[in-house]
C-alpha positions as CSV (number, residue, x, y, z in Angstrom):
1,M,0.1,0.4,0.0
2,R,0.9,3.6,-0.4
3,E,-0.9,6.9,0.5
4,R,-1.0,9.1,-2.5
5,S,-3.2,11.5,0.3
6,P,-4.2,11.3,4.0
7,R,-7.5,9.9,2.2
8,L,-6.5,8.4,-0.9
9,T,-4.8,5.1,-0.6
10,R,-2.6,2.7,-3.5
11,V,-3.4,-0.8,-3.0
12,T,-1.4,-3.0,-5.4
13,L,-2.9,-6.6,-6.1
14,A,-0.9,-9.7,-7.3
15,G,-1.9,-13.0,-8.9
16,Q,-1.9,-14.8,-12.6
17,E,-5.7,-14.2,-12.9
18,I,-5.5,-10.5,-12.9
19,R,-3.4,-10.4,-15.6
20,N,-6.9,-10.1,-18.3
21,T,-8.8,-7.8,-15.7
22,G,-6.6,-4.0,-17.7
23,S,-8.4,-2.6,-20.2
24,K,-6.9,-0.8,-23.3
25,L,-9.3,2.0,-22.5
26,P,-9.0,5.0,-20.5
27,A,-11.4,5.0,-17.0
28,A,-12.8,1.4,-17.4
29,S,-13.4,-0.3,-13.9
30,V,-12.8,-3.4,-12.2
31,R,-15.7,-5.1,-9.3
32,L,-13.3,-6.2,-6.2
33,L,-15.3,-9.2,-3.9
34,L,-13.8,-7.8,0.0
35,P,-13.8,-10.7,2.0
36,E,-16.0,-11.6,4.9
37,P,-14.9,-12.2,8.7
38,S,-13.9,-15.2,8.4
39,G,-12.0,-14.9,4.6
40,L,-12.3,-14.7,1.3
41,V,-15.9,-16.6,0.4
42,L,-16.7,-16.5,-3.5
43,P,-20.6,-16.0,-4.2
44,R,-23.2,-18.3,-6.7
45,W,-24.3,-16.0,-9.7
46,T,-27.9,-17.0,-9.8
47,G,-28.8,-15.9,-13.2
48,N,-29.5,-12.2,-11.6
49,E,-27.6,-11.6,-8.9
50,F,-24.0,-12.9,-7.1
51,L,-25.0,-14.2,-3.5
52,L,-22.9,-15.9,-0.5
53,P,-23.8,-19.5,0.4
54,D,-26.2,-17.9,3.3
55,G,-28.0,-15.6,0.8
56,R,-26.6,-12.3,1.9
57,R,-25.2,-10.4,-1.3
58,P,-22.0,-11.0,-0.8
59,L,-19.5,-6.9,-0.4
60,I,-18.7,-5.7,-3.9
61,R,-16.5,-2.5,-4.8
62,T,-16.0,-1.1,-7.9
63,L,-12.4,0.8,-8.5
64,T,-10.4,2.1,-11.2
65,P,-7.7,0.0,-12.7
66,L,-4.1,1.3,-12.9
67,E,-0.9,-0.1,-13.8
68,A,1.2,-1.2,-11.1
69,D,5.2,-1.8,-11.2
70,G,5.3,-5.5,-10.9
71,G,4.4,-6.1,-14.5
72,P,1.2,-8.0,-16.6
73,D,0.7,-9.8,-13.5
74,T,-0.3,-7.4,-10.9
75,L,-2.8,-4.3,-10.6
76,A,-3.3,-1.3,-8.9
77,V,-6.4,0.3,-7.6
78,D,-6.9,3.7,-5.9
79,V,-9.9,4.0,-2.8
80,V,-10.8,6.8,-1.1
81,R,-11.1,6.7,2.8
82,H,-14.3,8.3,3.8
83,G,-13.7,7.1,7.3
84,R,-16.3,4.1,6.7
85,G,-17.5,2.2,5.2
86,A,-17.2,-1.5,3.6
87,L,-13.3,-0.2,1.4
88,H,-12.9,1.9,4.6
89,E,-13.2,-1.2,6.9
90,W,-11.4,-3.6,4.5
91,L,-8.5,-1.2,3.9
92,S,-8.2,-0.7,7.6
93,G,-7.3,-3.8,8.2
94,L,-4.7,-5.0,5.1
95,R,-2.7,-6.9,5.3
96,P,0.4,-8.1,3.1
97,D,-1.1,-11.7,1.1
98,D,-4.4,-10.9,2.5
99,E,-6.4,-11.7,0.1
100,V,-9.3,-10.5,-2.0
101,A,-11.4,-11.3,-5.6
102,V,-11.8,-9.4,-8.8
103,S,-13.1,-9.0,-11.9
104,G,-13.0,-6.7,-14.9
105,P,-12.7,-5.4,-16.8
106,G,-15.4,-2.5,-17.3
107,R,-15.9,-0.4,-20.7
108,G,-13.8,2.1,-20.5
109,Y,-14.2,5.8,-22.4
110,A,-13.4,6.4,-25.9
111,V,-12.2,9.7,-27.0
112,D,-13.8,11.1,-29.5
113,A,-10.6,13.0,-31.4
114,G,-12.5,14.8,-33.2
115,A,-13.6,16.5,-30.5
116,R,-12.5,20.4,-30.1
117,G,-12.1,19.9,-26.3
118,Y,-12.9,18.6,-22.7
119,V,-14.6,18.9,-19.5
120,L,-14.1,16.0,-17.4
121,A,-15.2,16.7,-13.8
122,G,-15.5,14.6,-10.7
123,D,-15.0,14.2,-7.1
124,E,-11.6,12.1,-5.6
125,A,-12.9,8.8,-6.2
126,A,-12.4,10.0,-9.8
127,A,-9.1,11.2,-9.8
128,P,-7.4,8.2,-11.2
129,A,-9.8,7.8,-14.1
130,I,-9.5,12.0,-14.9
131,T,-6.3,10.7,-14.5
132,Q,-6.2,8.4,-17.5
133,L,-8.0,10.7,-19.5
134,L,-5.5,12.8,-19.2
135,G,-2.6,10.6,-21.0
136,V,-5.1,9.7,-24.0
137,I,-6.2,12.7,-25.2
138,P,-4.5,14.8,-27.7
139,P,-2.0,17.7,-26.3
140,T,-3.6,19.8,-28.8
141,V,-7.2,19.7,-27.4
142,P,-7.8,21.9,-25.2
143,V,-9.2,20.1,-21.2
144,T,-11.0,22.0,-17.9
145,V,-10.7,19.9,-14.9
146,L,-13.1,20.1,-12.0
147,I,-12.0,18.4,-9.2
148,E,-13.3,18.0,-5.8
149,V,-11.6,17.6,-2.6
150,A,-12.7,17.5,1.0
151,D,-9.5,19.4,1.9
152,P,-6.6,20.8,0.4
153,S,-4.5,17.6,1.6
154,G,-6.8,15.6,-1.1
155,R,-5.1,17.7,-4.0
156,V,-2.9,14.9,-5.7
157,S,-0.9,15.0,-8.8
158,L,-2.3,14.0,-12.5
159,G,0.8,14.0,-14.3
160,Q,1.7,16.5,-17.2
161,T,-1.3,18.1,-17.7
162,P,-0.1,20.9,-20.9
163,S,-3.5,21.6,-22.2
164,A,-5.3,21.4,-19.1
165,S,-6.7,24.0,-17.1
166,V,-7.4,22.2,-14.1
167,E,-9.3,23.7,-10.6
168,F,-9.6,21.7,-7.2
169,L,-13.0,22.6,-5.3
170,E,-12.4,22.2,-1.6
171,Q,-15.9,21.1,-0.7
172,G,-15.6,20.6,3.0
173,R,-16.0,18.7,5.5
174,D,-18.7,20.2,6.7
175,R,-20.9,20.1,3.5
176,P,-22.1,17.2,1.0
177,P,-21.0,15.8,-1.9
178,G,-20.8,18.0,-4.9
179,S,-21.8,20.6,-3.1
180,T,-18.9,22.6,-4.8
181,L,-18.5,20.4,-7.9
182,V,-22.4,21.3,-9.0
183,P,-21.8,25.2,-9.1
184,A,-18.8,25.1,-10.4
185,M,-19.9,22.4,-14.0
186,R,-23.3,25.3,-13.9
187,A,-20.7,27.5,-14.5
188,V,-18.0,26.2,-16.1
189,E,-17.5,27.1,-20.6
190,I,-18.4,24.1,-22.4
191,G,-17.8,24.6,-26.2
192,D,-19.2,23.7,-29.3
193,H,-17.9,20.3,-30.0
194,W,-16.9,19.4,-27.0
195,R,-17.2,16.7,-24.6
196,V,-17.9,16.3,-21.3
197,W,-16.8,13.0,-18.4
198,V,-18.1,13.4,-15.4
199,A,-18.5,10.8,-12.3
200,A,-18.8,12.0,-8.7
201,E,-21.1,10.9,-5.7
202,A,-24.5,9.3,-7.6
203,A,-26.8,12.3,-5.8
204,A,-25.0,14.9,-7.3
205,V,-24.3,13.1,-10.7
206,Q,-27.7,13.2,-10.6
207,Q,-28.1,16.8,-10.8
208,L,-25.1,17.4,-13.1
209,R,-27.1,15.4,-16.0
210,R,-29.6,17.2,-15.3
211,H,-28.2,20.4,-16.1
212,L,-25.8,19.1,-19.1
213,F,-28.9,17.5,-20.6
214,E,-31.7,19.5,-19.7
215,D,-30.8,23.3,-18.7
216,R,-27.5,23.0,-21.4
217,G,-28.7,21.1,-23.9
218,L,-26.2,19.3,-24.4
219,G,-26.4,15.2,-26.7
220,R,-26.3,12.1,-25.6
221,D,-23.6,12.0,-27.2
222,Q,-21.5,14.8,-26.4
223,V,-21.4,13.6,-22.1
224,A,-20.7,10.6,-19.5
225,A,-22.1,10.8,-16.4
226,H,-21.2,8.3,-14.1
227,G,-22.4,7.7,-9.9
228,Y,-19.5,6.0,-8.4
229,W,-20.6,5.6,-5.1
230,K,-23.8,7.3,-2.5
231,D,-23.4,8.7,0.3
232,T,-25.6,7.1,2.5
233,S,-26.4,10.2,5.2
234,L,-30.2,10.3,6.3
235,S,-29.5,14.0,7.2
236,R,-29.8,15.5,3.4
237,S,-32.1,14.1,0.5
238,P,-30.5,12.1,-1.7
239,H,-31.6,13.7,-4.7
240,R,-30.9,17.9,-4.3
241,I,-28.1,19.7,-2.4
242,P,-29.6,22.3,-1.3
243,P,-27.2,25.8,-0.5
244,G,-25.4,25.8,2.7
245,S,-27.2,22.0,3.7
246,T,-24.3,19.7,6.0
247,G,-24.0,16.4,5.2
248,K,-21.4,13.7,6.1
249,V,-20.4,10.7,3.9
250,E,-21.3,7.4,5.8
251,E,-20.3,4.4,2.6
252,E,-19.1,4.4,-0.4
């Protein structure tokens, strides 16, 4: 494990079966089956869902696959520490040689070579995918990057970004996800024949979809929007972030 920031930890996974879980497209996904307290238990597929032998659904979380230094039989993932939740608990107790099951890859994002510009937006969970996208968008194409972080310590390197304008938005720990990202996206300039890729907390992305499709009138072929995780706090509406509201992240 390697700490990229106080809230972002890089975990390297190794095993012969990992060789085919990478993706040729950026911003793809892999699913991690987290172990039970007694150890790793593989579920069965019912034709509709995965179930453990006792009938419970397994703990599965989706992350961005990253290249690791150990060769083709290794894979890295960046895990955001939200303070609680299944991923946070798994990471807190993780030891070398612990087992976890991996499946994938899920579909990545095909960069449009004909696009005149890009807006890439998200929160800390989306930073790995945004880094990958910046690595394949042609260097002559302008890119606007907006990343919401809990506080200044959440800023991470996105690599060489000569054509990108990068802004880190400080959410504040007493405000709900999307508090700064949603207003920033409403104000950002999106040129003709630009493309938009956004990934963040699900309720915030729902608001952004409405803004991009209904207010801006963008076409479905121009926007890729993904809810990467859910805030299950009961202290706020799951559909709207009113100005000045507060909330707490309780689950990835």
